[in-house]
C-alpha positions in Angstrom: -158.5 117.4 36.1 -155.4 119.0 35.0 -153.3 120.7 37.7 -152.2 124.3 37.2 -148.4 124.4 37.4 -146.9 126.5 40.3 -145.4 129.8 39.3 -141.7 129.6 38.9 -139.7 131.2 41.8 -137.6 134.2 40.6 -134.1 133.9 42.1 -132.0 137.1 42.5 -129.1 137.1 40.0 -125.7 136.5 41.3 -122.5 138.2 40.0 -118.9 137.0 39.6 -116.3 138.8 41.6 -115.0 140.6 38.4 -118.5 141.7 37.3 -119.2 145.3 36.6 -121.8 145.4 39.4 -119.3 144.3 42.0 -116.7 146.8 40.8 -119.1 149.6 41.0 -119.9 148.7 44.6 -116.2 148.3 45.4 -115.4 151.8 44.0 -117.9 153.4 46.4 -116.6 151.4 49.3 -113.0 152.5 48.4 -114.2 156.1 48.3 -115.8 155.7 51.8 -112.5 154.2 53.2 -110.5 157.1 51.6 -112.8 159.7 53.1 -112.5 158.1 56.6 -108.7 157.8 56.2 -108.7 161.6 56.1 -110.7 161.7 59.4 -107.7 160.1 61.2 -105.0 161.9 59.2 -104.5 164.9 61.6 -104.4 162.8 64.8 -100.6 161.9 64.8 -99.8 165.5 64.0 -101.5 167.0 67.1 -98.5 166.7 69.4 -96.3 168.3 66.7 -98.8 171.1 66.2 -99.1 171.6 69.9 -95.3 171.9 70.3 -94.9 174.2 67.2 -97.7 176.6 68.1 -97.6 176.3 71.9 -101.3 175.3 72.1 -102.9 174.2 75.3 -104.6 170.8 75.2 -108.0 172.4 75.1 -107.2 174.1 71.8 -106.4 170.7 70.2 -109.7 169.3 71.4 -111.5 172.4 70.1 -109.9 171.8 66.7 -111.1 168.2 66.8 -114.6 169.1 68.0 -115.0 171.6 65.2 -114.8 168.7 62.8 -117.5 166.7 64.6 -119.9 169.7 64.9 -119.5 170.7 61.2 -120.0 167.1 60.2 -123.2 166.8 62.2 -124.5 170.1 60.8 -123.9 168.9 57.2 -125.6 165.6 57.9 -128.7 167.3 59.3 -128.9 169.8 56.4 -127.3 168.5 53.2 -127.5 164.8 54.0 -130.5 164.2 51.8 -129.5 166.6 49.0 -128.3 163.9 46.7 -131.9 162.4 46.7 -132.9 165.5 44.7 -130.0 166.5 42.5 -128.3 163.2 42.0 -125.5 161.2 43.8 -122.6 161.9 41.4 -122.5 165.7 41.4 -122.8 165.8 45.2 -120.0 163.2 45.7 -117.8 165.0 43.2 -118.3 168.4 44.8 -117.8 167.1 48.3 -114.5 165.3 47.4 -113.2 168.6 45.9 -114.1 170.4 49.1 -112.4 167.6 51.1 -109.2 168.1 49.1 -109.3 171.8 49.9 -109.7 171.0 53.6 -106.6 168.8 53.5 -104.6 171.5 51.7 -105.7 174.0 54.4 -104.6 171.8 57.2 -101.3 171.0 55.5 -100.5 174.8 55.3 -102.2 176.0 58.5 -100.1 178.5 60.5 -102.6 179.5 63.2 -105.4 178.2 65.4 -108.0 179.9 63.2 -106.7 178.2 60.0 -106.6 174.8 61.8 -110.2 175.2 62.9 -111.3 176.4 59.5 -109.7 173.4 57.8 -111.5 171.0 60.2 -114.8 172.8 59.7 -114.4 172.5 55.9 -113.4 168.8 56.3 -116.4 168.2 58.6 -118.9 169.7 56.1 -117.5 167.7 53.2 -117.3 164.5 55.3 -120.9 164.8 56.5 -122.2 165.2 52.9 -120.0 162.3 51.7 -121.0 160.0 54.7 -124.7 160.2 53.9 -124.3 160.2 50.1 -121.8 157.4 49.8 -123.9 155.3 52.2 -127.0 155.9 50.1 -125.0 155.0 47.0 -123.9 151.7 48.5 -127.6 150.9 49.3 -128.4 151.8 45.6 -125.7 149.5 44.3 -126.4 146.6 46.8 -126.3 143.2 45.0 -129.7 141.7 44.7 -128.7 138.3 46.1 -127.3 139.9 49.3 -130.2 142.1 50.6 -129.4 144.0 53.7 -125.6 143.8 53.2 -125.2 147.5 52.5 -125.3 148.6 56.2 -122.6 146.1 57.1 -120.3 147.1 54.3 -120.8 150.8 55.1 -119.6 150.2 58.6 -116.7 147.9 57.6 -115.4 150.3 54.9 -115.5 153.2 57.4 -113.5 151.3 60.0 -111.1 150.1 57.4 -110.5 153.7 56.3 -109.8 154.8 59.9 -107.4 151.9 60.4 -105.5 152.4 57.1 -105.3 156.2 57.7 -103.8 155.8 61.2 -101.2 153.3 59.9 -100.3 155.4 56.8 -99.9 158.7 58.8 -98.0 157.1 61.7 -95.6 155.2 59.4 -95.0 158.3 57.2 -94.2 160.5 60.1 -91.8 157.8 61.4 -90.0 157.6 58.1 -89.9 161.3 57.2 -88.4 162.7 60.4 -87.1 165.7 58.5 -90.5 167.4 58.5 -91.7 166.3 55.1 -94.2 163.8 56.6 -97.0 166.4 56.3 -96.3 167.0 52.6 -96.4 163.2 51.9 -99.6 162.5 54.0 -101.7 165.5 53.0 -100.3 165.7 49.4 -101.4 162.1 48.9 -104.8 162.7 50.3 -105.4 165.9 48.2 -104.4 163.9 45.0 -106.6 160.9 46.0 -109.7 163.1 46.7 -109.3 164.9 43.4 -108.9 161.6 41.6 -112.0 160.2 43.2 -114.0 163.4 42.3 -113.3 162.5 38.7 -113.6 158.8 38.8 -117.0 158.9 40.4 -118.5 160.0 37.1 -117.9 156.5 35.6 -120.7 155.2 37.9 -124.3 155.2 36.7 -126.5 157.8 38.4 -128.7 156.0 40.9 -130.9 158.9 42.1 -133.1 160.7 39.6 -133.6 164.5 39.9 -136.7 165.5 41.7 -138.2 168.6 43.3 -137.6 169.7 46.8 -133.8 170.3 46.7 -134.0 173.5 48.7 -136.5 172.2 51.2 -134.3 169.2 51.8 -131.7 171.5 53.4 -134.0 172.2 56.4 -132.8 170.2 59.4 -135.1 167.4 60.5 -134.9 165.2 63.6 -137.8 163.5 65.3 -138.6 160.5 67.6 -142.0 159.0 66.9 -143.8 157.5 70.0 -143.1 153.8 68.9 -139.3 154.5 68.7 -138.8 156.4 72.0 -138.3 153.5 74.4 -135.9 151.7 72.0 -134.0 154.9 71.5 -133.7 155.6 75.2 -132.3 152.1 75.8 -129.8 152.6 72.9 -128.4 156.0 74.0 -125.8 154.6 76.5 -124.5 152.2 73.8 -124.3 155.1 71.3 -122.3 157.3 73.7 -120.1 154.5 74.9 -119.2 153.5 71.4 -118.5 156.9 70.0 -116.8 158.6 72.9 -113.6 156.4 72.8 -113.1 157.3 69.1 -113.1 161.0 70.0 -110.5 160.5 72.7 -108.1 158.4 70.6 -108.3 160.6 67.6 -107.8 163.8 69.5 -105.6 163.2 72.6 -104.5 159.6 71.8 -101.1 160.7 70.5 -100.6 163.0 73.5 -101.4 160.2 75.9 -98.9 157.9 74.2 -96.2 160.6 74.3 -96.8 161.8 77.9 -97.9 158.8 79.8 -96.0 156.0 78.1 -92.9 158.1 77.3 -92.9 157.1 73.6 -92.2 159.7 70.9 -92.8 157.2 68.1 -95.4 158.4 65.6 -95.7 154.9 64.4 -97.0 153.8 67.8 -99.5 156.6 67.8 -100.8 155.6 64.4 -100.9 151.9 65.3 -103.2 152.7 68.3 -105.8 154.1 65.9 -105.2 151.2 63.4 -105.7 148.6 66.1 -108.8 150.2 67.5 -110.5 150.7 64.1 -109.1 147.5 62.6 -110.4 145.3 65.4 -113.8 147.1 65.1 -114.0 146.5 61.4 -113.1 142.8 61.7 -115.6 142.3 64.5 -118.3 144.1 62.4 -117.6 141.8 59.5 -117.7 138.5 61.4 -120.8 139.5 63.4 -122.7 141.1 60.5 -125.4 138.3 60.5 -125.9 138.1 64.3 -129.0 139.3 66.1 -129.1 142.9 67.4 -129.1 141.7 71.0 -126.0 139.5 70.5 -124.1 142.2 68.7 -125.0 144.9 71.2 -124.1 142.8 74.2 -120.8 141.7 72.6 -119.9 145.3 71.8 -120.8 146.9 75.1 -119.1 144.2 77.2 -115.9 144.6 75.0 -116.0 148.4 75.6 -116.5 148.0 79.4 -113.7 145.4 79.7 -111.3 147.3 77.4 -111.9 150.7 79.0 -111.2 149.1 82.5 -108.0 147.6 81.1 -107.0 151.0 79.8 -107.1 152.4 83.3 -104.9 149.5 84.5 -102.4 150.2 81.7 -102.3 153.9 82.5 -101.7 153.1 86.2 -98.9 150.6 85.4 -97.5 152.8 82.6 -97.4 149.6 80.4 -97.3 150.2 76.6 -97.8 146.5 76.0 -100.9 146.4 78.2 -102.1 149.6 76.5 -102.0 147.9 73.1 -104.1 145.0 74.6 -106.4 147.6 76.1 -107.0 149.0 72.6 -107.5 145.6 70.9 -110.1 144.5 73.4 -112.5 147.5 73.1 -111.9 147.7 69.4 -114.5 145.1 68.6 -116.9 147.0 70.8 -116.1 150.2 68.9 -117.2 148.5 65.7 -120.2 146.6 67.0 -122.0 148.4 69.8 -123.3 151.2 67.6 -124.6 149.0 64.7 -126.1 146.6 67.2 -128.0 149.3 69.1 -129.0 150.9 65.8 -130.6 147.6 64.6 -132.9 147.6 67.7 -134.2 151.0 66.6 -134.5 150.1 62.9 -136.6 147.1 63.9 -139.4 149.3 65.2 -139.1 152.5 63.1 -141.5 153.0 60.2 -139.9 153.5 56.7 -141.4 157.0 56.4 -139.8 158.2 59.7 -136.4 156.6 59.1 -134.6 159.7 58.0 -135.7 161.8 60.9 -134.9 159.1 63.4 -131.4 158.6 61.9 -130.9 162.4 62.3 -131.7 162.1 66.0 -129.4 159.1 66.3 -126.5 161.1 64.8 -127.2 164.1 67.0 -126.5 161.9 70.0 -123.5 160.2 68.4 -121.6 163.2 67.2 -122.3 165.1 70.5 -120.7 162.0 72.2 -117.9 162.1 69.7 -117.0 165.8 70.3 -118.4 167.2 73.6 -116.6 164.8 76.0 -113.3 165.5 74.2 -113.7 169.3 74.8 -114.5 168.7 78.4 -111.3 166.5 78.6 -109.3 169.4 77.1 -110.5 171.8 79.7 -109.7 169.3 82.5 -106.1 168.5 81.4 -104.6 171.8 82.7 -106.5 171.5 85.9 -106.0 167.8 86.9 -103.5 166.6 84.4 -103.6 164.3 81.3 -103.3 161.1 83.4 -106.3 161.9 85.7 -108.3 163.1 82.7 -107.7 159.9 80.7 -108.7 157.9 83.8 -111.9 159.8 84.3 -112.7 159.5 80.6 -112.0 155.7 80.6 -114.1 155.2 83.7 -117.0 157.2 82.2 -116.9 155.0 79.1 -116.6 151.8 81.1 -119.6 152.7 83.3 -121.8 153.7 80.3 -120.8 150.5 78.4 -121.7 148.4 81.5 -125.1 150.2 81.8 -125.8 149.7 78.1 -125.0 145.9 78.4 -127.3 145.6 81.5 -130.1 147.5 79.7 -129.8 145.2 76.7 -129.6 142.1 78.8 -132.7 142.8 80.8 -134.6 144.1 77.7 -134.1 140.7 76.0 -136.9 138.3 75.1 -138.9 141.0 73.3 -140.4 142.5 76.5 -139.5 146.1 75.5 -138.9 146.2 71.8 -138.4 143.9 68.9 -135.1 142.3 67.9 -133.8 141.7 64.4 -132.0 138.7 63.2 -129.9 139.9 60.3 -127.6 142.8 59.4 
C-alpha cells in the first residue's frame, strides 16, 4: 500500500539585514526613538527655566504632569484612530503637531505657554505611541513572532537615553544660551522630516468604518484579568514613578543636593537610567514573565534604597551607581508585569485592558511628581527625594514579594517568551 507523503512544513521567510522589510521596521523604530527623545528634551532645561521665571518647584512638576495627563487622554481617545483611517496619515499629522510643541517650548515666555507646549506634546506623543507601536506589530518579521513588543520597549528606552545625552551635552557646550535653539531646532526639523519620510512606508491598516466611535474612551477589566491586574499594579507604579521624578526634578536634585551645575551630568542621569533599562530589556526579552518581573522589581528596590544612601552621603559617584542599578528595573518591571496580564486576557478585550494599564501607569508617572512639587517648599528637596525614593523602594519590594509568592501558576498563568 502506497504511503501518503506528509505535507511539507511551511517555514517563515527570513530576511537579510539590508532587505526592504528590515529597513521599513527600522524606520518605524527610529521614529519611536526620536519621539521619546523629545520626551526627555525639556528635563535639563527645568533648572534654567525655574531660575529665569522664578517658578516654585510645584510649577515645574505641574508643567511635567501636563504632558503625562495629555498623553494619557490621547491614548484613551485617539489611540485606535489609525485602525480606521490608516497609519501613515495619523503618524504624519502627529509628528507635525509634535514639531509645533517643540517650537512652543523653545519660545515659551510664561507658565501658560510652557503648560500649553507640554499639553500639545502629550497629545502628539500619545497618538504616536499607540500608532507607531501598532505599525511595528504590522511590520514584524514573520520568522520572529512576538518580537514587536520587545523592540517597542527597547526603542523607547533608547530614545530617552539618546535624548538625555544630546540635551545635556548641548547645554554643556553652548553655555551662551544657544543650547535651546540647537536642541529644539534639531527636534523640530527631525519631526518634520519624519512626517514626510513616513509616506515611503506601505499602508498597513486599511480604512474601515467607526473612526468617530473609536474616539470614545474605553477601559475595562474582565473578571479573568482582575487578579493578575491587582498583583501587577505595584510593579506598574514602582517602574513608572522613578521616570517621572528623574525627568522632572532630576536636574534640580543634581544641582541642589550634589552641588553640580553641569548640564551634562543632568543629561547623563537620564541616559544611564534609560540606557540601562533598554539594555536589560534587550537581554531579557526571551525570559519568562515571572523572571523578568522579579529581576526588575528587585533592581528597583535595591537601586532606590541606594539612592537614599547617596543623598544622605552627598556622593555623586554613588548617585550614578544608584541610577545604573534601578535602570534595568525601569526597563523590565513593567513589561514583565504586563506579560502576566497578557497571558490571561482574551484578544477581544486586549485594547480595553491596555487602556486600564496605561491609566495606572501614567497616573503613577505624573501624580507623585506633583505631590513631590507641593512637598518641596514645605519639607525641602532632600526630604522630598528621600520620601519619594522610599515609596518606590517599598512598592518595588511589595511587587517582588507578590510575584514570588504567586509563582508556580497558583494565581495566574505565566508566559515564556516576549
